[in-house]
N, C-alpha and C positions, 0 to 999 in steps of 0.2 A: 079519857081520864076517869079513873076510878074514884069512888066516893072518899076513900081514906088515903089516896095517893099522896106520898110525901109527909105523912103524919107518923107519930110514934106507933100507931096501930097498924101500919102497913109495912110491907117489906121495904128494905132500903132502896133508894133510887138507883137505877142503873143507866149506863150510857146506851143510847139508842143504836150506836154504831157497833161497839165492841162487846156490849153486854156485861162489861165490868161494873163494879160499884163506882159511883161517880167520884168518890174520893181516890180510887185507884186508877181511874181512866187516864190513858196517855194519848188520847186522840187529839189532834191539833184543833184549835178553835175554828169556827166557821169564819171565813173572811168577811169583812164589812162590805167589800165590793165583789159582787158576783161577776160583773163584767170588769175585766182588768182596766185600771185607770188609763193605761197607755192607749186603749182603744176608744177612749171617750174624749170629746172636745167640749170644754166649758166656754161659754160666751159671756164675757163680762161687760158691764156698762154701769155708768153712774147716772141716776135719774134724780130729778128735782121733784119733791113732793110738796104737800101743803106747807105754807108759811116758810118757804125757802129751804126746807130740810133736804139734805142729800142722802141718797141711799145707794149702796153698791149692790147690783143685782147679778146673780149667777144663773144663767139659763143653759139649756141644751143637755142637761144630764138626765137620763131616763130614770123614772121612779122605780121600775122593776129591777134594774141591775145595781142599785145603790142603796145604801143606808143613809138617806138624805138627812134625817134628824141628827145622826152622829156626825156627819160631815159638817152640818151647820154648827154644831157644838164646837167642833175643832176650829172652825174658822172664826167663830165669835171669841173663843179663848185666845186665838192667835192675834186678833185685832184689838182685843180689849173693848169690844163694843157689843151692843145688843143686836138682835136680829130676829127674823121670823121665816117660817117655811110657808109659802103660799103656793098651793098646788104643786107645780114642778119647778118653782123658782125659789132660790135662796136669797134672802135680803139681809144685808148687813148695814147697820146704821152708820151714816157718815161716808165720806169719800175715802174708802179703804182700798181703792183699786190696786195699788202697788202691793200692799200686804196680802190681799186675797190672791193676786196673780202669783206671787212668790210661794205662798203656801200650797196652792194647787199644783204648781210645777214641781215642788218638792215631793208631793204625793204621787207624781207621775202623770197627771192629767195634761192633755194638750190644751192650751189656752189661746183664745182669740179675743181681741178687744183690749 
């Protein structure tokens, strides 16, 4: 990265693939999943936490092949609940097993649990 890259003092930004100006670039966006969802299996479970709280946990998705923060955001929006990303596990607040299963299947993931 250059000192003035992306500022009015520098040349306009260009696409890394086609070398066109970013405004004129027609390259398709990078997919959120580098490994196709059809080749991945998500393992779902509901766990009980402190004070009797229930949490839906998604395991088995590799960190390297996925955009886990974006997937977590989509699942939280779908369930209308909060959640967190802890290492390679996605946690959704509440017993959301059916909604998470349905959402992941619609995205193309294989689901167990």
